[in-house]
C-alpha positions as CSV (number, residue, x, y, z in Angstrom):
1,X,149.8,-132.2,115.5
2,X,152.9,-133.3,117.6
3,X,154.4,-134.9,114.4
4,X,154.0,-131.7,112.5
5,X,155.7,-129.8,115.5
6,X,158.4,-132.3,115.7
7,X,159.3,-132.2,111.9
8,X,158.6,-128.5,111.2
9,X,159.0,-125.2,113.1
10,X,155.5,-123.8,112.3
11,X,153.6,-121.3,114.4
12,X,150.0,-122.2,115.2
13,X,148.8,-119.3,112.6
14,X,151.1,-121.0,110.0
15,X,149.5,-124.5,110.6
16,X,146.2,-123.2,110.5
17,X,147.0,-121.3,107.2
18,X,148.5,-124.3,105.7
19,X,145.5,-126.5,106.7
20,X,143.0,-124.0,105.2
21,X,145.1,-123.8,102.1
22,X,144.4,-127.6,101.4
23,X,140.7,-127.8,102.6
24,X,137.9,-127.1,100.2
25,X,137.2,-123.3,99.5
26,X,133.8,-123.8,101.1
27,X,135.2,-124.2,104.4
28,X,136.5,-120.6,104.8
29,X,133.3,-118.9,105.4
30,X,132.2,-121.4,107.9
31,X,135.3,-121.7,109.9
32,X,136.6,-118.2,109.8
33,X,140.1,-119.4,110.5
34,X,141.4,-115.8,110.8
35,X,139.7,-115.5,114.2
36,X,141.6,-118.8,115.5
37,X,144.7,-117.8,117.4
38,X,145.7,-121.2,118.3
39,X,145.6,-124.8,116.8
40,X,143.4,-125.9,119.5
41,X,140.8,-123.2,118.8
42,X,141.0,-124.2,115.2
43,X,140.5,-127.9,115.8
44,X,137.6,-127.2,118.0
45,X,136.1,-125.0,115.2
46,X,136.3,-127.8,112.8
47,X,134.8,-130.2,115.4
48,X,132.0,-128.0,116.2
49,X,131.1,-127.5,112.4
50,X,131.8,-131.1,111.4
51,X,128.4,-131.8,109.8
52,X,128.1,-128.6,108.2
53,X,131.6,-128.8,106.5
54,X,130.8,-132.3,105.5
55,X,127.7,-131.1,103.8
56,X,129.5,-128.4,101.8
57,X,132.5,-130.5,100.9
58,X,132.3,-132.0,97.4
59,X,132.0,-135.9,97.6
60,X,135.0,-136.3,95.4
61,X,137.2,-134.6,97.8
62,X,136.0,-136.6,100.6
63,X,136.7,-139.8,98.9
64,X,140.4,-138.8,97.9
65,X,141.7,-136.9,100.9
66,X,142.6,-138.1,104.4
67,X,140.1,-137.4,107.0
68,X,140.5,-134.2,108.5
69,X,137.2,-134.4,110.5
70,X,137.1,-137.9,111.7
71,X,139.3,-140.4,113.6
72,X,142.6,-141.5,112.2
73,X,141.3,-144.6,110.4
74,X,141.7,-144.8,106.5
75,X,137.8,-144.9,105.8
76,X,136.5,-141.9,103.9
77,X,134.4,-139.4,105.8
78,X,130.7,-139.4,105.0
79,X,127.6,-137.8,106.8
80,X,127.0,-141.3,108.2
81,X,130.4,-141.8,110.1
82,X,131.2,-138.2,110.9
83,X,129.9,-138.7,114.4
84,X,132.0,-141.6,115.0
85,X,134.7,-139.4,116.6
86,X,135.2,-140.4,120.3
87,X,136.7,-137.2,121.3
88,X,134.4,-134.1,122.1
89,X,135.5,-130.8,120.6
90,X,135.9,-129.0,123.8
91,X,138.3,-131.8,125.2
92,X,140.8,-132.0,122.5
93,X,144.3,-130.7,123.6
94,X,147.4,-132.2,122.1
95,X,149.5,-131.2,125.0
96,X,151.7,-129.1,122.7
97,X,151.8,-125.3,123.0
């Protein structure tokens, strides 16, 4: 997230909107991103709904898209490795505001 802020001058709302624009359509009704006012709130919502999002995400999308829900490794996300994240949702804060 810090890299996005370094390169672009986006507001939190713009970052959330751009992320949802690239995410599968099925995520919209689950995340309800319109109620997230900050990127941290949005990230917490994604982490909280991680398994549900994986279950409604087409498998083809998971194998060709960088991991939005997992760690920064290059391995595709599956329901088996979704819980590998070492960062709890409530503790994430990039330090940027």
